[in-house]
One Martini backbone bead per residue (centre of mass of N, CA, C, O) as a GRO file, in nm:
protein
  192
    1UNK     BB    1  -0.192   2.038  -0.246
    2UNK     BB    2  -0.490   2.029  -0.165
    3UNK     BB    3  -0.747   1.843  -0.129
    4UNK     BB    4  -1.031   1.786  -0.373
    5UNK     BB    5  -1.154   1.529  -0.248
    6UNK     BB    6  -1.459   1.416  -0.119
    7UNK     BB    7  -1.467   1.129  -0.266
    8UNK     BB    8  -1.448   0.841  -0.434
    9UNK     BB    9  -1.643   0.922  -0.658
   10UNK     BB   10  -1.504   1.189  -0.724
   11UNK     BB   11  -1.234   1.067  -0.802
   12UNK     BB   12  -1.330   0.891  -1.036
   13UNK     BB   13  -1.456   1.119  -1.204
   14UNK     BB   14  -1.200   1.284  -1.234
   15UNK     BB   15  -1.027   1.069  -1.374
   16UNK     BB   16  -1.218   1.023  -1.613
   17UNK     BB   17  -1.218   1.306  -1.722
   18UNK     BB   18  -0.905   1.333  -1.771
   19UNK     BB   19  -0.874   1.087  -1.950
   20UNK     BB   20  -1.065   1.182  -2.170
   21UNK     BB   21  -0.927   1.448  -2.232
   22UNK     BB   22  -0.657   1.330  -2.324
   23UNK     BB   23  -0.777   1.158  -2.560
   24UNK     BB   24  -0.905   1.390  -2.712
   25UNK     BB   25  -0.641   1.554  -2.752
   26UNK     BB   26  -0.492   1.288  -2.888
   27UNK     BB   27  -0.671   1.195  -3.135
   28UNK     BB   28  -0.524   1.299  -3.388
   29UNK     BB   29  -0.279   1.114  -3.347
   30UNK     BB   30  -0.428   0.846  -3.324
   31UNK     BB   31  -0.556   0.853  -3.606
   32UNK     BB   32  -0.291   0.873  -3.772
   33UNK     BB   33  -0.180   0.591  -3.611
   34UNK     BB   34  -0.386   0.353  -3.627
   35UNK     BB   35  -0.249   0.144  -3.817
   36UNK     BB   36   0.010   0.115  -3.643
   37UNK     BB   37  -0.128   0.027  -3.381
   38UNK     BB   38  -0.261  -0.227  -3.495
   39UNK     BB   39  -0.002  -0.365  -3.592
   40UNK     BB   40   0.132  -0.378  -3.316
   41UNK     BB   41  -0.090  -0.535  -3.171
   42UNK     BB   42  -0.078  -0.784  -3.358
   43UNK     BB   43   0.221  -0.856  -3.300
   44UNK     BB   44   0.172  -0.917  -2.995
   45UNK     BB   45  -0.031  -1.162  -3.039
   46UNK     BB   46   0.210  -1.324  -3.224
   47UNK     BB   47   0.397  -1.420  -3.006
   48UNK     BB   48   0.701  -1.601  -3.043
   49UNK     BB   49   0.997  -1.755  -3.099
   50UNK     BB   50   0.983  -1.678  -3.426
   51UNK     BB   51   0.866  -1.399  -3.368
   52UNK     BB   52   0.874  -1.069  -3.425
   53UNK     BB   53   0.842  -0.755  -3.324
   54UNK     BB   54   0.669  -0.489  -3.434
   55UNK     BB   55   0.852  -0.185  -3.439
   56UNK     BB   56   0.726   0.147  -3.371
   57UNK     BB   57   0.827   0.466  -3.303
   58UNK     BB   58   0.556   0.614  -3.329
   59UNK     BB   59   0.410   0.445  -3.115
   60UNK     BB   60   0.600   0.502  -2.886
   61UNK     BB   61   0.556   0.809  -2.889
   62UNK     BB   62   0.252   0.793  -2.836
   63UNK     BB   63   0.269   0.662  -2.559
   64UNK     BB   64   0.431   0.886  -2.426
   65UNK     BB   65   0.232   1.112  -2.488
   66UNK     BB   66  -0.027   0.989  -2.345
   67UNK     BB   67   0.110   0.892  -2.060
   68UNK     BB   68   0.300   1.167  -2.005
   69UNK     BB   69   0.273   1.442  -2.149
   70UNK     BB   70  -0.031   1.508  -2.131
   71UNK     BB   71  -0.069   1.495  -1.821
   72UNK     BB   72   0.130   1.724  -1.764
   73UNK     BB   73  -0.002   1.946  -1.933
   74UNK     BB   74  -0.284   1.934  -1.809
   75UNK     BB   75  -0.200   1.980  -1.515
   76UNK     BB   76  -0.066   2.252  -1.558
   77UNK     BB   77  -0.308   2.401  -1.688
   78UNK     BB   78  -0.513   2.356  -1.461
   79UNK     BB   79  -0.343   2.489  -1.241
   80UNK     BB   80  -0.323   2.764  -1.375
   81UNK     BB   81  -0.627   2.817  -1.391
   82UNK     BB   82  -0.695   2.779  -1.084
   83UNK     BB   83  -0.505   3.042  -1.003
   84UNK     BB   84  -0.689   3.234  -1.139
   85UNK     BB   85  -0.860   3.504  -1.032
   86UNK     BB   86  -1.070   3.547  -1.271
   87UNK     BB   87  -1.191   3.232  -1.228
   88UNK     BB   88  -1.311   3.196  -0.938
   89UNK     BB   89  -1.616   3.252  -0.985
   90UNK     BB   90  -1.661   3.011  -1.172
   91UNK     BB   91  -1.549   2.787  -0.990
   92UNK     BB   92  -1.748   2.847  -0.754
   93UNK     BB   93  -2.006   2.729  -0.901
   94UNK     BB   94  -1.849   2.425  -0.872
   95UNK     BB   95  -1.661   2.409  -0.608
   96UNK     BB   96  -1.336   2.504  -0.724
   97UNK     BB   97  -1.216   2.705  -0.561
   98UNK     BB   98  -0.962   2.792  -0.365
   99UNK     BB   99  -1.132   2.850  -0.115
  100UNK     BB  100  -1.302   2.579  -0.119
  101UNK     BB  101  -1.016   2.389  -0.142
  102UNK     BB  102  -0.903   2.535   0.115
  103UNK     BB  103  -0.857   2.458   0.452
  104UNK     BB  104  -0.666   2.720   0.498
  105UNK     BB  105  -0.556   3.037   0.524
  106UNK     BB  106  -0.262   2.975   0.502
  107UNK     BB  107  -0.278   2.831   0.230
  108UNK     BB  108  -0.413   3.048   0.064
  109UNK     BB  109  -0.199   3.264   0.082
  110UNK     BB  110   0.051   3.088  -0.026
  111UNK     BB  111  -0.094   3.010  -0.300
  112UNK     BB  112  -0.182   3.323  -0.396
  113UNK     BB  113   0.110   3.479  -0.280
  114UNK     BB  114   0.389   3.372  -0.460
  115UNK     BB  115   0.507   3.610  -0.649
  116UNK     BB  116   0.543   3.807  -0.424
  117UNK     BB  117   0.680   3.990  -0.190
  118UNK     BB  118   0.721   3.995   0.179
  119UNK     BB  119   0.660   4.136   0.473
  120UNK     BB  120   0.708   3.985   0.798
  121UNK     BB  121   0.507   3.967   1.101
  122UNK     BB  122   0.548   3.785   1.399
  123UNK     BB  123   0.328   3.712   1.656
  124UNK     BB  124   0.387   3.578   1.945
  125UNK     BB  125   0.273   3.435   2.231
  126UNK     BB  126   0.503   3.608   2.403
  127UNK     BB  127   0.521   3.893   2.210
  128UNK     BB  128   0.710   3.849   2.006
  129UNK     BB  129   0.897   3.973   1.723
  130UNK     BB  130   0.906   3.854   1.383
  131UNK     BB  131   1.117   3.941   1.108
  132UNK     BB  132   1.076   3.931   0.739
  133UNK     BB  133   1.142   3.780   0.424
  134UNK     BB  134   0.913   3.684   0.166
  135UNK     BB  135   1.049   3.492  -0.090
  136UNK     BB  136   1.201   3.285  -0.320
  137UNK     BB  137   1.359   3.142  -0.051
  138UNK     BB  138   1.105   3.073   0.076
  139UNK     BB  139   0.876   2.894   0.316
  140UNK     BB  140   0.564   2.701   0.315
  141UNK     BB  141   0.347   2.520   0.456
  142UNK     BB  142   0.100   2.260   0.405
  143UNK     BB  143  -0.151   2.084   0.382
  144UNK     BB  144  -0.136   1.855   0.645
  145UNK     BB  145   0.067   2.026   0.767
  146UNK     BB  146   0.216   2.210   0.970
  147UNK     BB  147   0.270   2.525   1.052
  148UNK     BB  148   0.534   2.682   0.866
  149UNK     BB  149   0.817   2.922   0.843
  150UNK     BB  150   1.045   3.052   0.595
  151UNK     BB  151   1.269   3.317   0.614
  152UNK     BB  152   1.534   3.444   0.427
  153UNK     BB  153   1.515   3.699   0.630
  154UNK     BB  154   1.621   3.881   0.918
  155UNK     BB  155   1.466   4.127   1.140
  156UNK     BB  156   1.439   4.405   1.302
  157UNK     BB  157   1.157   4.485   1.523
  158UNK     BB  158   0.910   4.683   1.617
  159UNK     BB  159   0.596   4.753   1.762
  160UNK     BB  160   0.525   4.899   1.460
  161UNK     BB  161   0.661   4.726   1.227
  162UNK     BB  162   0.951   4.826   1.203
  163UNK     BB  163   1.227   4.801   1.006
  164UNK     BB  164   1.563   4.831   1.132
  165UNK     BB  165   1.721   4.564   1.037
  166UNK     BB  166   1.949   4.348   0.961
  167UNK     BB  167   2.054   4.058   1.073
  168UNK     BB  168   2.348   3.956   1.123
  169UNK     BB  169   2.439   3.661   0.971
  170UNK     BB  170   2.182   3.558   0.846
  171UNK     BB  171   1.972   3.260   0.717
  172UNK     BB  172   1.720   3.319   0.853
  173UNK     BB  173   1.378   3.211   0.957
  174UNK     BB  174   1.201   3.009   1.179
  175UNK     BB  175   0.843   2.944   1.207
  176UNK     BB  176   0.621   2.839   1.443
  177UNK     BB  177   0.283   2.811   1.405
  178UNK     BB  178   0.204   2.733   1.707
  179UNK     BB  179   0.339   3.028   1.815
  180UNK     BB  180   0.135   3.199   1.654
  181UNK     BB  181  -0.084   3.471   1.675
  182UNK     BB  182   0.029   3.658   1.426
  183UNK     BB  183   0.018   3.772   1.085
  184UNK     BB  184   0.205   4.013   0.894
  185UNK     BB  185   0.159   4.180   0.577
  186UNK     BB  186   0.395   4.336   0.347
  187UNK     BB  187   0.464   4.498   0.084
  188UNK     BB  188   0.703   4.497  -0.168
  189UNK     BB  189   0.877   4.742  -0.286
  190UNK     BB  190   1.107   4.833  -0.521
  191UNK     BB  191   1.273   5.024  -0.304
  192UNK     BB  192   1.333   4.799  -0.065
   0.00000   0.00000   0.00000
């Protein structure tokens, strides 16, 4: 994903917000285990050669839950929400929409149109046309890397962008974004 951090202060505030959110979401479990957490913490303070640490598996599970599971779940959920087209106008009011946080049109297209397949025709600097299918096995680079595109299958294409047929024995085609004059995208219908 493109960087969404504007400054160091913005980064710190974002991290603080999500840390607080994770602990608020985990607070019911934390409250239920509070006496066990305190007992475990106390046993750690009195460690010496003669004392054994009081180990509670519920506290261990709580640590795993708060430090690993919750951040993954929250990150996935926020990412899922961020990509929802219906929410972009609300996110835009806070400067957080995909369009506002995506540095290049190339990134925006491939971040927001990754569910369905497309026929792609690349018009190269030298006038050549490269056609292929952008589907589940295809790949597009994103910022900060240079633009490049791997299409999972390559097709012969005429000057009207008509796909004439699959190039035999091809394993896809790589397109160097630096050499592309224009990219044309066509929806793949179910019958294609």
